[in-house]
C-alpha positions in Angstrom: -0.1 0.2 -0.1 1.5 3.3 -1.1 1.1 6.4 1.5 1.7 9.8 -0.3 2.2 13.0 1.7 1.0 16.2 0.2 2.2 19.5 1.4 -0.4 22.0 0.1 0.0 25.8 0.3 -2.3 28.3 -1.1 -1.4 31.2 -3.3 -1.8 34.7 -0.8 -2.9 32.6 2.3 -1.2 31.1 4.9 0.1 27.7 5.3 -2.8 25.1 5.9 -2.7 21.7 7.5 -1.0 18.8 6.2 -3.2 16.3 5.0 -2.6 12.5 4.6 -4.0 11.0 1.4 -4.1 7.5 0.9 -3.6 6.8 -3.2 -3.3 3.1 -4.6 -4.8 -0.5 -5.1 -8.4 -1.3 -3.6 -9.4 -5.2 -2.9 -11.7 -7.0 -5.9 -15.4 -7.2 -4.5 -17.5 -10.1 -3.8 -18.0 -13.6 -5.5 -20.5 -16.2 -5.5 -19.9 -19.7 -5.8 -21.8 -23.6 -5.9 -20.0 -26.4 -4.9 -21.3 -29.5 -7.4 -22.6 -31.9 -7.2 -24.9 -31.0 -4.3 -25.4 -34.4 -3.2 -22.1 -36.3 -4.0 -20.7 -39.7 -3.3 -17.3 -40.8 -3.0 -17.1 -41.4 -6.7 -17.9 -38.0 -7.7 -15.5 -35.2 -8.6 -16.2 -32.0 -6.4 -16.3 -28.8 -8.7 -16.5 -25.0 -8.0 -18.9 -23.5 -10.2 -18.0 -19.4 -10.2 -21.7 -17.9 -10.0 -20.6 -14.5 -9.7 -17.2 -13.3 -10.5 -15.3 -10.5 -8.4 -15.0 -7.3 -9.8 -11.6 -5.2 -9.3 -12.2 -1.4 -8.7 -9.0 -0.8 -10.9 -9.7 -3.3 -13.3 -7.1 -5.4 -12.8 -7.1 -9.2 -13.6 -8.7 -11.1 -10.5 -7.4 -14.8 -9.7 -9.3 -17.1 -7.2 -7.3 -18.9 -4.3 -8.9 -22.2 -3.5 -8.6 -23.7 -0.1 -10.5 -27.6 0.7 -11.5 -28.6 3.8 -12.2 -32.0 5.1 -14.4 -31.7 8.4 -12.7 -28.4 8.9 -8.8 -29.5 8.1 -7.4 -28.0 5.4 -5.9 -30.3 2.4 -2.7 -29.2 1.8 -1.5 -29.0 -1.9 -4.6 -28.9 -3.6 -5.5 -25.3 -5.2 -7.8 -26.3 -8.1 -11.3 -25.6 -8.7 -11.8 -29.3 -9.0 -11.3 -32.1 -5.9 -10.6 -35.5 -7.4 -13.1 -38.2 -5.7 -9.9 -40.1 -4.6 -9.6 -37.6 -1.9 -13.2 -38.1 -0.2 -14.8 -40.6 1.8 -18.3 -41.4 2.6 -19.3 -39.5 5.8 -17.0 -36.7 5.5 -18.2 -33.1 5.0 -16.2 -31.3 2.4 -16.1 -27.2 2.4 -14.4 -25.2 -0.2 -13.2 -21.4 0.6 -12.6 -19.1 -2.5 -11.1 -15.9 -2.2 -10.7 -13.1 -5.0 -7.1 -12.0 -5.3 -5.8 -9.2 -7.7 -2.1 -9.9 -7.3 -1.6 -7.6 -4.3 -5.1 -7.7 -2.1 -7.2 -10.4 -1.0 -10.8 -9.5 -1.2 -14.4 -11.1 -1.7 -14.7 -14.4 -0.3 -17.3 -17.4 -0.4 -17.5 -21.0 1.0 -19.7 -23.7 0.5 -19.8 -27.2 1.8 -21.3 -30.9 0.7 -21.6 -34.0 2.4 -20.4 -37.5 0.9 -22.6 -40.0 0.9 -23.1 -43.7 0.3 -21.4 -44.9 -3.4 -23.4 -47.7 -4.7 -21.7 -50.9 -5.7 -21.2 -50.8 -9.5 -21.1 -53.8 -11.9 -18.8 -53.2 -15.3 -20.7 -55.6 -17.5 -23.4 -58.3 -17.9 -23.8 -60.6 -20.7 -26.0 -63.3 -21.6 -24.9 -66.2 -24.1 -25.9 -67.7 -26.1 -26.3 -64.7 -28.9 -29.0 -66.5 -30.1 -31.7 -68.2 -27.8 -34.3 -70.8 -28.6 -36.4 -73.2 -26.4 -33.6 -75.6 -25.5 -31.2 -73.4 -25.3 -29.3 -73.5 -21.8 -29.0 -69.4 -21.1 -25.9 -68.4 -19.2 -25.4 -65.1 -17.3 -21.8 -63.8 -16.6 -20.5 -60.6 -15.0 -17.7 -58.6 -13.5 -17.7 -58.6 -9.8 -19.1 -55.7 -8.3 -17.0 -52.7 -6.9 -17.8 -50.5 -4.0 -15.5 -47.3 -3.9 -16.3 -47.1 -0.2 -14.7 -50.5 0.3 -17.6 -52.1 1.7 -18.3 -56.0 1.8 -20.3 -56.4 -1.0 -23.3 -59.3 -0.8 -24.1 -60.3 -4.4 -27.2 -62.0 -6.4 -27.9 -63.1 -10.0 -31.3 -64.0 -11.0 -33.4 -63.9 -14.0 -36.4 -61.8 -15.6 -38.9 -63.0 -18.1 -40.5 -60.2 -19.9 -39.3 -57.8 -17.0 -40.8 -60.2 -14.4 -38.0 -61.6 -11.9 -38.1 -65.3 -11.4 -36.7 -67.2 -9.0 -34.2 -69.1 -10.9 -30.4 -68.7 -9.9 -27.7 -70.0 -12.1 -28.6 -71.3 -16.0 -32.1 -70.5 -17.6 -33.8 -73.4 -19.4 -36.9 -73.3 -21.9 -39.1 -74.6 -18.8 -38.9 -70.8 -17.8 -39.5 -69.0 -21.2 -41.2 -69.4 -24.6 -40.6 -68.4 -28.2 -41.2 -64.7 -28.4 -40.1 -63.9 -24.5 -37.7 -61.2 -23.2 -34.6 -62.4 -21.1 -32.4 -60.3 -19.0 -30.0 -61.3 -16.1 -30.4 -59.2 -13.3 -27.6 -58.9 -10.5 -27.8 -57.1 -7.0 -24.9 -56.0 -5.1 -26.0 -54.8 -1.5 -23.0 -52.8 0.5 -25.4 -52.9 3.6 -25.7 -49.4 3.5 -27.9 -48.5 0.9 -30.7 -49.9 -1.2 -29.8 -50.1 -5.0 -32.0 -51.6 -7.8 -30.7 -54.8 -9.6 -27.8 -54.1 -12.4 -29.6 -55.5 -15.7 -27.8 -56.9 -18.9 -29.5 -55.9 -22.3 -32.6 -57.9 -23.0 -32.4 -60.9 -25.5 -35.4 -62.4 -27.5 -36.0 -65.8 -27.7 -36.1 -67.0 -31.3 -38.4 -69.3 -33.1 -37.1 -73.2 -33.3 -37.3 -74.4 -37.1 -39.7 -77.4 -37.1 -38.7 -81.1 -38.1 -40.5 -83.6 -40.3 -39.4 -87.0 -39.6 -40.9 -88.8 -42.8 -43.6 -88.8 -45.3 -45.6 -91.0 -47.2 -48.2 -91.3 -50.1 -51.4 -92.2 -48.7 -52.0 -95.2 -51.6 -48.7 -96.2 -53.2 -51.5 -97.4 -56.2 -53.7 -94.5 -56.5 -56.6 -94.7 -59.2 -56.5 -92.3 -62.0 -59.7 -91.1 -61.2 -58.9 -90.2 -57.4 -56.9 -87.4 -55.9 -53.3 -88.5 -54.3 -52.8 -87.8 -50.3 -49.4 -87.7 -48.4 -49.1 -88.4 -45.1 -47.0 -87.3 -42.4 -44.5 -89.5 -40.4 -44.0 -87.4 -37.6 -43.6 -83.7 -36.8 -41.6 -82.3 -34.1 -41.7 -78.5 -33.0 -39.8 -77.4 -29.7 -42.3 -74.3 -29.6 -45.6 -76.2 -29.8 -46.4 -74.4 -33.1 -48.8 -76.2 -35.2 -48.1 -78.8 -37.3 -47.6 -78.0 -41.0 -46.3 -78.5 -44.2 -45.3 -77.3 -47.4 -45.7 -79.8 -50.5 -43.9 -80.3 -53.6 -45.8 -83.0 -56.2 -43.9 -84.5 -58.6 -45.4 -86.8 -61.9 -42.9 -88.6 -63.9 -40.3 -86.4 -62.7 -41.9 -83.3 -63.3 -42.8 -80.5 -60.8 -46.8 -80.2 -61.0 -48.2 -79.2 -57.8 -47.6 -77.5 -54.4 -51.4 -78.1 -53.1 -51.7 -80.4 -49.9 -53.1 -83.1 -52.5 -52.5 -84.2 -55.5 -55.5 -83.5 -58.2 -56.7 -86.7 -60.3 -56.7 -84.1 -63.1 -52.9 -84.3 -63.1 -52.3 -87.7 -63.2 -52.9 -90.7 -65.7 -52.6 -94.4 -65.5 -49.0 -95.6 -65.5 -47.6 -92.6 -64.2 -44.8 -92.3 -61.6 -45.8 -89.9 -58.4 -44.0 -88.6 -55.3 -44.1 -85.9 -53.0 -41.5 -83.9 -51.0 -42.7 -82.6 -47.5 -41.3 -79.5 -46.0 -41.9 -78.9 -42.1 -43.3 -75.1 -41.8 -44.4 -73.7 -38.3 -46.2 -70.4 -39.7 -42.5 -68.9 -39.3 -39.8 -70.6 -40.7 -39.3 -73.9 -43.1 -37.3 -76.7 -41.7 -36.0 -80.0 -43.1 -37.6 -81.4 -46.3 -38.3 -85.1 -46.7 -39.0 -87.4 -49.9 -42.1 -89.9 -49.7 -41.4 -93.3 -51.7 -42.5 -93.6 -55.0 -46.2 -94.9 -56.2 -47.7 -95.6 -59.9 -51.2 -95.0 -61.3 -53.4 -97.4 -61.7 -56.5 -97.4 -64.1 -59.8 -96.7 -62.9 -62.2 -99.5 -62.2 
């Protein structure tokens, strides 16, 4: 601070008293801050938000002096606007003191405080396999070991949800607990004994259709009369999703494709023709395997 003594004499007058005049720097003005986030956990960095900056009467640049306190004790060596989460622990009360400084004088100050709350356990990943699930699949859930930044002891539990409804199934999941079209997700509970937390959830996976299977098919009559239609008979149909039994037909006469109807019309055959059919399993969504019947010979009508 500079002090200047001025001796003042007025022309034609007697000397006046000496005046002491203060000329020089004035401190920066007031400031306003926020400390964010307002309800941090030990996983959060603390950051000072300068809501209102200080103004310097002389227009000098203003810097800000930062002091961090944990339960009233100054943290030495940290003077930035952000305090990394590595310094904080659940249950502590952290305060920050911000002081405006123009390089010579300290000015306006502001302080804010927050309490460090419980940090819930985290699970880095949860995956379901196989990627394509069908009725006969064994579905497996794999997940990362839960992590707790407060170093609490974690109780963990893995379960399943079908169409977002939790089941009581642990470990692997089988088709007795789901059907084609269902949405399956794996849920992992991680309990630190302090705060209640919802389960960590995997991405949902839809159960796909299982293609059907036909065991075999045959002609209803291996010597069909030329004036009668020829029918095919299934020797067995398997569908893991319990879809209705269905077939796609391809009829042959003398080696030529002639019809895709469920029966071969009498109008398409004559005595002596060789006939057979191919049957393809069909469940309304996908085709399955194809089997061929034995050959039949058309006989003359009586």
